[in-house]
Structures are given as structure tokens and as C-alpha cells.
C-alpha positions in Angstrom: 130.4 11.7 118.8 133.6 11.7 120.9 134.3 14.7 123.0 136.9 17.1 121.8 140.4 16.7 123.6 141.2 19.7 125.8 144.4 21.3 125.2 146.3 22.7 128.2 148.2 25.9 127.3 150.6 26.4 130.1 152.7 29.2 128.6 152.8 31.8 126.1 155.0 29.6 123.9 152.1 27.0 124.0 149.6 29.6 122.8 151.9 30.4 119.9 152.2 26.8 119.0 148.4 26.3 119.4 147.8 28.9 116.8 150.7 27.8 114.4 152.6 31.1 114.9 156.3 31.6 115.5 157.9 31.5 118.9 157.0 34.6 121.1 159.5 37.4 121.5 158.9 37.6 125.2 158.2 34.5 127.5 155.5 36.0 129.6 153.7 38.5 127.4 152.8 38.5 123.7 150.5 40.4 121.2 149.4 38.0 118.6 148.1 39.1 115.2 144.7 37.3 114.9 144.9 37.6 111.1 147.9 35.2 111.0 146.3 32.5 113.3 146.1 29.2 111.2 143.6 26.6 111.9 143.2 23.0 110.5 140.4 23.1 108.0 139.2 19.8 109.1 138.9 20.7 112.7 135.3 21.8 113.8 135.9 22.4 117.5 138.7 23.6 119.7 138.7 23.3 123.5 141.4 24.6 125.8 142.4 25.6 129.3 145.0 28.5 129.4 147.3 29.5 132.4 147.4 33.1 131.3 145.1 36.1 131.0 144.1 37.1 127.5 142.5 40.2 126.1 141.3 40.0 122.5 140.2 42.6 120.0 138.8 40.7 117.0 136.7 41.1 113.8 134.9 38.5 111.8 135.3 35.8 114.3 134.2 32.4 112.6 133.0 30.6 115.6 130.7 30.3 118.7 132.6 30.7 121.8 131.8 29.0 125.2 133.5 30.2 128.4 133.2 28.1 131.6 130.6 25.9 129.8 128.4 29.0 129.1 127.7 30.5 125.6 129.7 33.7 125.1 128.1 36.3 123.0 130.8 37.3 120.4 128.6 37.6 117.2 129.1 41.3 116.7 131.4 42.4 119.6 135.0 43.2 119.5 136.7 42.5 122.8 136.8 39.6 125.1 138.6 38.9 128.4 139.4 35.6 129.6 141.1 34.6 132.9 143.5 31.6 133.7 142.2 28.1 134.5 138.8 28.3 132.9 137.6 26.0 130.1 137.3 27.8 126.8 135.8 26.3 123.6 135.0 27.4 120.3 132.8 25.8 117.5 134.3 26.8 114.3 132.0 27.8 111.4 132.8 27.9 107.8 133.0 31.6 106.6 134.1 33.3 103.4 137.7 34.5 104.6 138.1 36.2 101.2 135.4 38.8 101.7 135.4 38.7 105.5 138.9 37.8 106.7 139.4 37.6 110.5 141.5 40.3 112.0 142.7 41.7 115.3 145.0 41.2 118.2 145.2 38.8 121.3 147.2 40.1 124.1 148.2 37.2 126.4 149.7 37.9 129.9 151.2 35.2 132.1 150.6 35.8 135.8 154.2 35.5 136.4 154.7 38.7 134.5 152.4 40.5 137.1 154.3 39.0 140.2 155.3 41.5 142.5 153.2 44.4 141.1 149.9 46.0 142.1 148.1 44.5 139.1 148.7 41.1 140.4 146.5 41.9 143.5 143.8 43.8 141.5 143.5 42.0 138.1 141.0 39.4 139.4 138.7 42.0 140.6 137.8 43.4 137.1 134.2 42.1 136.5 134.8 41.3 132.7 137.2 38.5 133.7 134.3 36.7 135.5 131.5 34.6 134.4 129.1 37.3 135.2 130.0 39.2 132.1 129.6 36.8 129.1 129.4 39.2 126.2 131.9 40.8 124.2 132.6 44.5 124.5 131.3 46.6 121.6 133.6 49.6 120.7 133.0 52.8 118.6 135.8 53.5 116.1 137.4 56.0 118.5 137.4 53.6 121.4 138.7 51.0 119.2 141.6 53.3 118.2 142.3 54.0 121.8 142.7 50.3 122.7 144.7 49.5 119.7 147.2 52.4 120.6 147.7 50.9 124.1 148.2 47.3 122.6 150.8 48.6 120.3 152.5 50.6 123.1 152.8 47.4 125.0 154.1 45.5 122.1 156.7 48.3 121.5 157.9 48.2 125.0 158.5 44.4 125.2 160.1 44.3 121.8 162.6 46.9 122.9 165.7 46.3 124.9 164.5 45.2 128.4 165.5 47.3 131.3 164.6 48.0 134.9 161.7 50.2 133.9 160.2 48.0 131.2 157.9 45.9 133.4 156.4 48.8 135.3 155.7 50.8 131.9 153.9 47.7 130.4 152.0 47.3 133.8 150.9 50.9 133.6 149.7 50.4 130.2 147.7 47.3 131.1 146.0 49.2 133.9 145.1 52.0 131.6 143.7 49.4 129.1 141.6 47.7 131.8 140.4 51.3 133.1 139.2 52.0 129.7 137.4 48.6 129.4 135.6 49.4 132.6 134.4 52.6 131.2 133.3 51.1 127.8 131.5 48.2 129.7 129.7 50.8 131.9 128.6 52.8 128.8 127.5 49.3 127.2 125.5 48.4 130.2 123.8 51.9 130.5 121.8 51.0 127.4 120.0 48.4 129.5 118.1 48.6 132.8 120.9 50.0 134.8 119.4 49.3 138.4 118.7 45.7 137.5 122.1 45.1 136.1 123.8 46.6 139.2 121.7 44.5 141.5 122.5 41.4 139.3 126.2 42.3 139.4 126.1 42.8 143.2 124.4 39.3 143.5 127.2 37.8 141.5 129.7 39.6 143.9 128.0 38.2 146.9 128.1 34.9 145.6 131.7 35.0 144.6 132.7 36.3 147.9 130.6 33.6 149.8 132.5 30.7 148.1 135.9 32.5 147.9 135.8 32.9 151.7 134.8 29.3 152.0 131.6 30.1 154.0 129.9 27.2 152.4 132.0 24.7 154.4 130.4 25.8 157.5 127.2 27.3 156.5 126.1 25.1 153.6 124.7 26.7 150.4 123.7 30.4 150.5 120.1 31.0 151.1 117.8 33.2 149.2 116.8 35.1 152.3 120.3 35.8 153.4 121.2 37.0 149.9 118.2 39.3 149.7 119.2 40.7 153.2 122.7 41.4 151.8 121.3 43.1 148.9 118.6 45.2 150.9 115.8 43.8 148.9 113.0 41.4 149.7 113.5 37.7 148.5 110.4 38.0 146.3 111.7 41.2 144.7 115.1 39.6 144.0 113.6 36.4 142.5 111.2 38.5 140.3 114.0 40.7 139.0 116.2 37.6 138.3 113.4 35.9 136.5 112.9 39.0 134.3 116.6 39.5 133.6 117.8 35.9 133.3 114.8 33.6 133.4 115.9 32.1 136.6 114.7 32.3 140.2 117.1 33.1 142.9 117.3 29.6 144.0 117.9 28.5 140.4 120.6 31.2 140.1 122.4 29.8 143.3 122.2 26.2 141.8 123.4 27.4 138.5 126.6 29.1 140.2 127.2 26.0 142.2 127.2 23.8 139.1 129.6 26.1 137.3 131.9 26.2 140.3 131.7 22.4 140.4 132.5 22.0 136.7 135.7 24.2 137.1 136.9 22.2 140.1 136.2 19.0 138.5 138.0 19.9 135.2 141.0 21.7 136.6 141.7 20.5 140.0 142.8 17.2 141.6 140.5 17.4 144.6 138.3 14.5 145.3 134.6 14.6 144.5 134.1 14.4 148.4 136.4 17.4 148.8 134.6 19.4 146.1 131.2 18.6 147.7 132.2 19.8 151.1 133.8 22.9 149.7 130.5 23.8 147.9 128.4 23.3 151.0 127.2 19.9 150.7 127.2 17.8 154.0 127.3 14.4 152.3 129.0 13.7 148.9 126.1 11.6 147.8 123.8 14.6 148.0 126.3 16.5 145.9 126.4 13.7 143.3 122.6 13.4 143.1 122.3 17.3 142.8 125.1 17.4 140.1 123.5 14.7 137.9 120.0 16.2 138.1 121.4 19.3 136.7 124.0 17.9 134.0 122.7 14.4 133.4 126.1 13.2 134.3 127.7 12.1 137.6 130.7 14.2 138.9 133.0 11.3 138.1 131.6 11.0 134.4 132.0 14.7 134.1 135.7 14.8 135.2 136.4 11.7 132.9 135.3 13.7 129.8 138.0 16.1 130.5 140.8 13.5 130.6 
């Protein structure tokens, strides 16, 4: 079976075309009616890379989502948050659209819209835009109405006559929406083991920081012992907690993170395999290739070709 071709959505206009919708009213921000999205009934899988942030509020989603090659739990949830330059795919599933028609909204924001604002610096810090949160946000009816009100405020503002205040008003509404999302996610996670979740989130933050600061280039892959020290727990405790919560030991968790980062770099960057290997902490590209194939059954080159 041939792999599904990846669509590259570089603009809000591309998003509208991808969903068979009229041209957007604003080139950098748009609120799409999910109920109006049209799909080819013969297509069973969609795969794309988007150059914008998207925040979705959807019901009756007829598909299984994957985000960054990981399953994304959207079976009963309502809200999802996707960031630019990540691979997103959905396996479309036949459903009775007569009794359960899809509905909701997709807010798309191009990074250029955020240029020069405080949100441009902070939006990437919201955890629900990262791989560490791979589940949709569940909302009560009251919470859903709150989010809907903000989305409609944003739409009303960009549909009005644009003036010198328009961008900041919309940014304020976006920040309000993201603050509510943080609150609602926190409420959602409180139903689980709070301390373990916090430790897992801190581990993700430590790994993100390690690779974002390019420490791997000089220090190699992060060690279990150093991560445990940074989190103020013993290596055995950390691995036991992870095994219980994720089914992976700390070492396996590190390897999983490296593979996910490698996949992103291979699929969306023009860096050579050697450059990617060094950036992830491998002294020799051959070691990286062997490691990658042991985890994915493909060489880095074969994986990259599958995206072209």
C-alpha cells in the first residue's frame, strides 16, 4: 500500500483550499466552520504539515488522529491544539453524518499574525501545543460556551474594519482563550495521579530544554541519572513511575523522545542525516542510523524518502 502524500499547508488560504472552503476573509487568521468542511468520500487518509497554529473545537470527529507520529486521543474530547511544522494525519472512518453530523470550529493563526506581540514569545510555552499532551481537552457545557464566546469575539473582530487596535484586541482574546485552556487541562489532569503527572510533565520539560539548548551536541544523549537529579528523585523511582504511567522505563522514554525529534527533523528540515545525528547527541552518524532503524525498522534515509 502506497504511503499517503503529505500536503504542505503554508498559509491560511491553503487550509481553506484543503478543506474545500471559500477563501479566508483575513490572510493570517481564520475561524472555520467544521460542519462545512468537505471531504472526498473516496479518501481514507489525510496527512499534512501546517505552517500555522490551530485550535479546534469539534464534535463527532469521524477519524483517528496522529500527531507527530503518535496517536492522539480525540475519541470523545472536544478541543485540540496543534503547532506549526508537525506532521498531522487522520484516518477517516465512515460514520452516519445524518444522525451524527460533524460540527465545531477550527481557529487557525499564522505566526506572522503574532509578530511583534508578547504572544509570539509565549505561545510555544503552552504545554498543550507539545507532544507531551496527546489528548483532546474535555469541556463541560459551561466551559464550551466560554470558549465559543471567545472564538466568536475573535471572528467578529477580524471581520470588522481593521484599525490600529484590531491586532491587539485579537491577541488579548487569544491569550484569554489559552489561559482558560490551561485551567481546563489542569482540571482534567486532576482526575489522575497529580504528582505523577507533574513529574512526567517536568521530565518532558527537561528533555525539551536539553535539546532546544543543543546540549546534546556537546554532552551526548541525556542520562537517566542526570535527569533524575534534575527532578530531585532517584533513578529507580523515576523509572518505576514512568513504567507505571507510560509503560516505558526512563531510558526507553529518552529513546522515544530522540526518535520523535529525529522524525520531525527528517520530515520537515533539509539538514543532512549526519547533521541531525550530531544535533541529537550521536558522535557517529552510523550509530544514529543503526539506532533509528532498530526503533523504526527504517533507515533515516528511507524514512525521509517516505515524506517526499
